[in-house]
N, C-alpha and C positions, 0 to 999 in steps of 0.2 A: 672638820672631817670626822668620819665614823671612827669611834674609839676601837683600837685593836688590842687584843690580849697578847702580851709578849711573855713567853716562858724562857727559862734559862737554856743556854747552849748545852750545858751538861746534861740536862734532861733529854734534849734532842739527840745527843750522841749516845746516851745510855738509857734506853727506855726501861722502866721497871718490869720485872718478870712477874706476870700475874699468877695467881694460884691455878692449879689444874681445873678446868671446867668439867662439869658433869652434863654432857649433852642429853637432850631428849628428842624424840621424834615428834614433830609437829605436823599433823596431816594437812592443815591448811597451807603450810608453807611449801610442802612437797620436798623438803630437804631436811637433813638433820640440823636441828637448831635448838638452842636452849637459852635460858635466861639466868643471868647472875645479877643479883642486886648489889649496889655499892653506894658509896657516898658521892654526892654531886660535886664535880670538880670546879663549878662556877657558882656564883650567886644565883639562886632561883627563888621564885615566890613560894610562900607556904602552900602545902598541899602537893608538892612536887617530889617524885621519887626518881632515882637514877639507877642505871645498871648497864649491863652489857648483853648484847645478843651474840651467842656463840655459834659460829657458822664455819663451814669449810673454807679454807683460803682459796681453793679452786674446786668448784663444783664438778668440773669435768675430770678431775683427778683427785678424789677425796683422800684425805690423809691428815695433814696439819690443820688445826682449827685456829681461828683468829677471833677477836672480840670487837664488836661494833658498839660504840657508846650510844646511849639514848637517854632521854628524860621524858617523864610523863607528868603533866600538870593536870590534876583532877579538878574539874570545874566545881565550884561550890554554889552555882546558880540554882535557885529553886526549880527552874524549868530547864534543867540540864538536858541537852540533846544527846542522843545515844552514840552518834557517829563523830569521832574527833577529827581534828585537823592534824595531819602529820607534815612536818616541814623539814626540808633539808636546804642548807646553804649551797652556794655555787662553787666557783673555783676553776677546775677541780682543786680540792684540798682545803677549802674554807671550813671553819667549824660552825656548828649550829646551836649548841646547847646554850650559849650566852644569850640567845634571843627568846628563850622560853618565856620569861616574864613579859616582854614586849608583845609576843603573840597571844599570851593569855588575856591581855587587855584588848587585843583586836578581836578575839573570839571568846567573850566572857562566858557564854552559855555552852561551851563545848570543851571537852578535854583537849589539850594540846600535847602532841608528841613531837619532840625534836630528835632527829636521828643524825648521828655523825656519818661521814663517809668512812668506809673501811680504810685503814691507814691514816686516818685523820688525827687531829690533836688529841681528842678524848677517846680514841680507839686504841687497840693494841694488836699488832705492833704499830708504832707511830713512824710514818715514813718521812721524817724530816731529812733534809739534804742541805745542811749548813755549808758544806764544801761548795756547792753550786751557788748558794746565796752569796757567799763571800766572793766568789769569782765574778759574779755579776756586779757587786758593789765595787770591786777592785777595778773593773773596767772603767768606772767613772773616776775613781780616786787614785788609782795607780796605773794610768794608761801605758806607762813605759814597760811594765813587767807584770801584767795580770796573768793569773793561772788560766789557760784556755778552758772554756766551758766543757769541752769534751774530756779533758783530763780530770776536771773536778767531778764530772758526772761519773767517770770510771771509778774514782775513789769512793764516791757515794754508793754506787751499785755494789762494789766489793764489800763495803762495810755492811750494807743491808743483807747481802747474801750470806755473810758470815753470821748474821743473826737469824738465819733460816728463812728469810723473806723470799718468796717467789713472786717477782713483779708481774708475771703473767696472770696472777689472780686479781689484779687491780684494774678493772675495766668498768665501763658504764653498765654493761650487762650484769656483772656480778654485784655492783652497787644497787642496781634496781632489784635484783633478786633478794638482797638484804632487806629492802623495804617490804617486799611481799612476805618474807619470812617473819619480820617483826610483827606484822599485823596478826598472823596466826599465833605467834608465841604470846602476844599480849591478850589474845582472845577477843578482839573486836570483830564483829561480823562484817562491818563495813566502815569506811572512813573517807575523808576528803584529802586529796593529795595537793601539796603546795610546794612548788619548786621555783627557784630564782636563778636566772642566767644558766650556767652549766647544768644545774640540777633539774632544769625543765626537761632536758633529755632523759634524765633518770626517771622522772615522774611519768613521762609519756610511756616509757618502756614498762614501768611498774603497772601502769593502768592497763596496758595491753596484756601483760602477763597474769593479771588478777582481775579480770573484767567484772565478775559478779560481785566484787567487794568494794568497788570504787564508785562512790556516790557523785563526786564532782572533782574537777581538777582546776587548780589555779596555776597559771604560768606567768610569772613576772619576768620581763626581759627575756623573751623566748629565744632560745638558740636551737633552731631546728637542725636535725642531723644532716639534712641535705645541703647546708650552707658550708662552703669551704672557708673557714674562718680566717686562716692565715693569708689566703689569697685576697681576702676582702679587707684586711685590717687597715691598710693605708687609705683605701678608698673610703672606708667608714669614717676615719678621722677627717679627711678632706670634706666629705659630705656634711659632717656636723659643723665644721668651721664655716662652710658655705651657708648653711641654714642660719647660723649666728651672725652672718655678714662679716666674718673676720678672716676669710681665707687669704685675701691679698695681703693684709697686715701680718698674718702669721708667716706667710711665705717670705715676706720682707725680713721678719725676725730670724727665720731659718738661714737666709742668705747672709745676714749680718754675722750670725754666730758661726757659720761655716768659715767665713773670712777671718773672724777673730773670736775664737772660743772663749766663753765666760769662765771665770775662776771664782768658785764660791766655796764656802765652808759648810760641811754637812756632818751629820752624826752617823757614825757606823755603829748600828745597834749590836752587831755581833762582837765587835771589839770594845764597845762602850767608850768610844773616844771621838772627838771631833777631828775630821780629816779634810784636806783640801780636795776639791773635785774640779775637773775640767769638762765643760759641756759644749759640744758642737751642735750644729743644727739638727742632726739626726737624733742626738741624745734628747734634745728638747722636744722634738716631735714625739719621741717615745714617752717622755714624762707627761706631755699634754694629752696623749691618747689615754693614759691612765687617770689623769687628774679630772678630765671631763666626765668621768663616771659620776662625780659628785655634783649634786644639784647646786650646792653652795658655790662651787667653782664656776659652773655655768653662769650663775648670776653675776659674777665679777669677771667674766671672760673678756669683755670689751676693754676695761681698763688694764687687765693683765696682759693681753696680747698687744694692745697699743703701747704699753710701757716697754715690752720686749722689742717691738719694732723700732721704738724711738731710742734704743740704746740703754735702757734701764735693766740691770741684771738683778736688782734686789728681789723680785718675786721668785727667782730661781731657787733661793735657799729653801723655802717651804716645799717647793715641788721636789727638790732633791731629797729632803728629809723624808718625804712620803715614800720614796723608793725603798728605803730600809724598812719602813713600817709595812709596806706591801709585801716585801719578800719574807718577812717574819710572820705575816698573817696567814700564809699558806704553807702547807707541808709539801715542799717542792718535790720530794721523791714520789709522792702520790700524784701530784700534778703532772709530772713528766711521764709517769707510767701510763696514765690515762691518755695524755696527748699523743704519746708515741704509738699507742695501739689503736686508738679510736679516731684521732683528729688528723695527725700529720699525713697518714696514708691517703686521705681524701683530697689533699691539696696538691696543686701542680707546681707551685713555686716557680712559675715561668718568668716572673719579673722580680728583680731584687727588691728587698724592702729596706727602707731607711730606719725602721724600728728595730733596735738591737735585740729586743726580746724575741722577735721572730727568728733571727739568726741563731740566738742561743738555743732555742727549743729545737731547731733543725739540727744543730750540732750535737745536742744531747741524744736525740733520737737516732742519729746516724751512728753514734758511739754505742748506744744500748742495743740496737738491732733486735728489738722486741717484735714478735709477730703481729701483723695487722689483723684486727678483728673484722668480721663481716659487717658492713654498714647496716644499721638498723632501719627497717622499713615499718617500725611499729606505729600503730595509731590506736585510737580509743573511740568507743561509742559513747563514753560518758560525757555529760555536759562540761564544757571547758570555757574558762574566761582567760583570755590573754590580755595582759596590760603591758603598755610600752611607754617609754619616755621619748618625747619628740626629739630630744637632742642626745640620745644614747649613742656613743661612738663605738660600742661593742656589739650590741644586738639591736641595730637600728630598725625603725619601722619599715624601711625598704625591704628587709628580709623577714621580719617577724610578722608583719601583717599578711603577706601572701601565705605564709606557713600556717597562720591561724585560720585563714579562709579555707585551707585544704583539709582541716580537721572536720569530721562530719557534723559535730554539734558544738561548734566553738563560736564565741563572741569575742570581739576585739574592742579594746578601749585604749585610746592614746591620750597622754596627759602632757599639756604644754608646760614649758619651763623646767622639765625634769630630765634627768639623765638615766643612769643605770640603777637597777633595784628600786623600782618606783615606790614600793610599799614603805620603804624606810623614810621617805621624805613627804610624800603627798597624803595628807589627811583624807582628801577626796578619794584617792585610790583605795585606801584602807576601807573607807565606808562602802565603796562599790564592791570590793572583794568580799566583805563581810555579808553584804546583802545578797550576793550571788550564792555564797555557801548556805545562807538561810533558806534560799529558794532557788535552786539551780535551774528550774524550769521557767523562771520569770525572765523578762527581757532586761531587767536591771534598770536602775535610774541614775540620773546625774546627781550632782551635789549642789546644795544651796550656795556654797562658796567654794568653787573649784580651786581658788588660789590659796586656800588655807594650808599652811605648812610649807609652801614653796616661796623662798625669798624672791623679792622683785629683782629683775635684771637691772644692772647699773650701766649707765653710759660711760664712755671713757672720761668725760669731763667731770663725772660725779666724785671721783676719788683723786686725792693727792698721793701719788705713788711714793712710798717710803718703806724701807725694811725695818724701821725702828720698832713699830708695835710688835712685830713677830719676834724680833730679838729680845724685847722686854718680856714677852710671854715665856721665853726660854730662860731668861736671867733677869728676874724682877729688880735686882739691885741697880740695873741700868736706868731705872726711872727715879733714882734718888734725887737728881737735880730738880725734877718737877715737884716731887714731894716736899723738898726743902723750900723751894720757892713758894709753894702754896702755904706752908706753915708760916713763913716769914711775912708774907703779905697779909695773911690773916691777922697776925700779931700787929702789923702796922695799922690795919683797919680799926682794930679794937682800941689800940693805944691812941691813935689820932682822934677817934671819935670821943673817947673819954677825956682827953686833954685839950680838946678844941683846936687841934693842929690840922688845918684843912689840907695842906699839901700831903702830909703823912697819911691822912685818912683817904684821900683820893688816890694816892699811890697804892695803898693797900686794897682799895676797892677795885682798881683796874687790874691788879695782880690776881686777886681772888676771882674776879670775873673771867679773866683769861684762863686760869686753871679749871674753873668750874665749867666753862663752855667747852673746853677740851674734853673733860671727863664726860660731860653730857653727850657730846658728839660721838665719842668712842662707844659709850654705852648704847646710844641709839642705833649705831651701826651694828654692833654685836647682837642686839635684840632682833634685828632683821636678818642678819647673816654673819655669823661669827667668822666665816672663812674670809670675809672681806678684809679683816685686819692683817691677813697674810700679804695683802697687796698694798694697803695704805689706809688712809683716813679720809673722811669727807673733805672736799676741796676747801670748805670754809675754814679749816684749821689754820690756813696761812694767815688769815686776818687775826686770829687769836694770838699769834706770835707778835704782831704789831701792837696789839693791845698790851701785851706784856712789856714791849719796848716803851710804851707810854708810862707804865708803872715804874719802870726803871728811871726814866727821865724825870718823873715827878719826885722820885726818891732822891735823885741827885740834886734837884732844885731844893728839896727840903734840907739836904745835907749842907748846902751853901748857907741856908738861913740859920740852921742849928747844927753845928758841928759836934754831933754826939756819936758815941761809940756804936750805939744801936743803929743809927741811920747809916753809918759807914759800913757796918756789917750787912745791913739790908741791901745797900748799893752793891757790895761785893757779891752777895748771893744772886742778886738780879742780873748782874753782868755775866756771872758764870752760867746762869740759866739761859741767857740769850745766846751765848756761845754754843752751849749744848743744843739749843733749839735749832738755830740756823745752820750750824756746822755739821751736826750729826743727825738730829731727829728728822729734819726735812731734807 
């Protein structure tokens, strides 16, 4: 899964107070805006500078100023192009700066500007909402007495308002205006806009507001303003499962878990402890809707869903762990402020949703009572490339393709085997996007190897479902029996060969072969798709256990012939390994 940056709860609760800014008027931005330089808060490539854009918190009621984080990577290419690419992550509430290096490799001949969302992790103030994150986690881990989301949201809003935050200033319109202001403050005459998921809305608005300065627009996983996302969310999941050929199996898994909820252990990242969780069918539907963003999960979706339908709960541990990671990867105060003003009012909520995140967002917005913004009808005359993942459960081709066709100068490209945020996974998509930015007037070309970077999809029979590899990834000491068995059998092989003891040598050979084949199998799977280890291992590993049993049997036979302490120890280690293998690992 994509690595997420986790910061401390203390920092979320008590943001640092920045020095007083010195604003300046930027004619190109049309608003009061200034630049403050500063240290980069994340690892960035050489040639990168970071800073803050200082802007009004509310442009309709100027007064308090806030700071929007950004980074600029200056291209060192001999043929450096004058118009950079400016990127913003989605969410709302996701950070952008950590992708500066990745994007500089994608566009090596252009400057790359990454801009945070106002209220985001590397902006000030930072609109974290740990109260709400904890309430959502407690829904899974403390179902008897969780804090209601509305109460958690009220606590969060009170704390933010005590810090002087006016949530009415955190909307898509204001975030788009920040993008326009940054171009003027940095002095670029023109640039290329790049948005993904939620920030595609931001970039369309920014392109409409700053038409003379936008050379091209990249929209990855396009979320058009016209789409009622909450009303569509369950249908989007069902459609994705149908396209994958898994809907019937998943429905069976949901029915099973509704009848008998699963109990798994997960990590609460806010408390820093392992806690038990109880998951019913609706919970698992919510987890799956999030998990299928990842192309790696899509590739193993058949064995994953089949395992759940057949009564295996082992894959639920990594899915549940990902909930905490997801909650801490967004600034939930910013997320809810945008959703409550821009998204929730455009949805009807005519039918109940089984996805608890929908219920939580509705409850938060009912509690916050923020004013609804006017829906944006922005468009752009700039050349646009929209890229989509065929199996995206959040911004599916069903909605993104018609929206792309409605833009005056847009092209649409769909990539098979991919989920959300296509550019992060598909090498082909990155090549197509870079070629488009190089020449927005061209029709664009395909890729010599479209599958590059996309892991192959596995059938249900390709994996032996087991939670052991994931558990070992969290606690490597759990693999001690395997490591000890490999060392002992290697010693047997060497000693038997040197001393001419055939039984001992063959016992060692069988054991080393078993351990080696297991390691090779796991490595081969990880090299194709590391996410697969969260579900299991190649089905062939079952045979490797029987090969280990042959090694133990030969060791026992050797012990009968030569009753030595060494052989007795090897037999004991082998027997212990077999118990570990068949009783726990498999």
